[in-house]
C-alpha positions, 0 to 999 in steps of 0.5 A: 506878488499878492496872495490870500491866506486864511488864518484861524483865531480863537473865540473871544468873549467879545462878540465884535472882536473879529472886527478889531482883527479886521481893522488891525490887519487892514492897517498893516503895511502890505495888507490889501484887505482882511475879512474875518469870519466870526462863525468859522473863527478865521480871517482871510487876508490878501497881502503882498508877500514882498512886504509881509508874511503869514507869520507876521499876520499871525503875530498881528492876530496875537497882538489883538489878544487872540491865539492864532495856530497858523494858516488854515490848509488841508492836512496842515501841521502846526509845527514850531519853526527853527527859523522864520518861514520863507515864502516863494512864489506859488508856494504856500508856507506850512502853518506854524505856531510859535512856542508859547511861554509856559506851554512848550520849549522853543524849538519843540517838534510838531505839536502833539497835544490838543490845541485850543482849536481842538478843545473848541471842537471847531472842526466837529470831529474831523482832523485839524482843518483836513478838508477831505475829512470834513467832506467825508463827515458831511457825506456820512451825515447825508447817508444817515439822514437818508437811512432815517428818511426812507422809513418816514415815507414808509410809515407815512405814505403820501396820498394813502397809497398803501396801509403803513405797517405797525410801528415797532416796539409797541410805539404809537405811529406819531411817536415812531415818526417823531423819533425817525424825523428827529434823527433825520433832521438833527444829525445832519445839521448838528455842525451848523447848530453848534456853529450858530450857538458859538456865534451868539 
């Protein structure tokens, strides 16, 4: 049965490293296609579950010199399995991470310390791959932008509909509008700015 899994990988100094991952994974038996996202630091792989597994794909990514924490799933827990994961039709295996020599003992429980993905702040503050947290974070950013956008319309009425009130704190009107506009623009787009910077 063919299925698609999305695995994450750490950034590399090589800007074209994701192309090597694509090529390596696509050459594996049972893999139909592999598409890497260098900005999201993930790779989507379509494969035959009868011929390969998520664990084998994860190891293949590590063979390319990247550290892979496992399959990207909402609220996934990276745990070290005692045995290789089994795959059943219609079920997605839990994301796993093999014990890393020098970092933790084999057979350890759920990973408590921060992973390399956490150190990169790839998820911009919401839980490790938790889709609900990411949605909540973006919704909160929208409300903050809206709160700072309303005063912009109050202090710069379109068509001179009314005389705007005096800016607070003794600021000039242009300074006050600059502060409001900066917060209204920078705060909601910050995750995208960081992702673009990391992609350079």
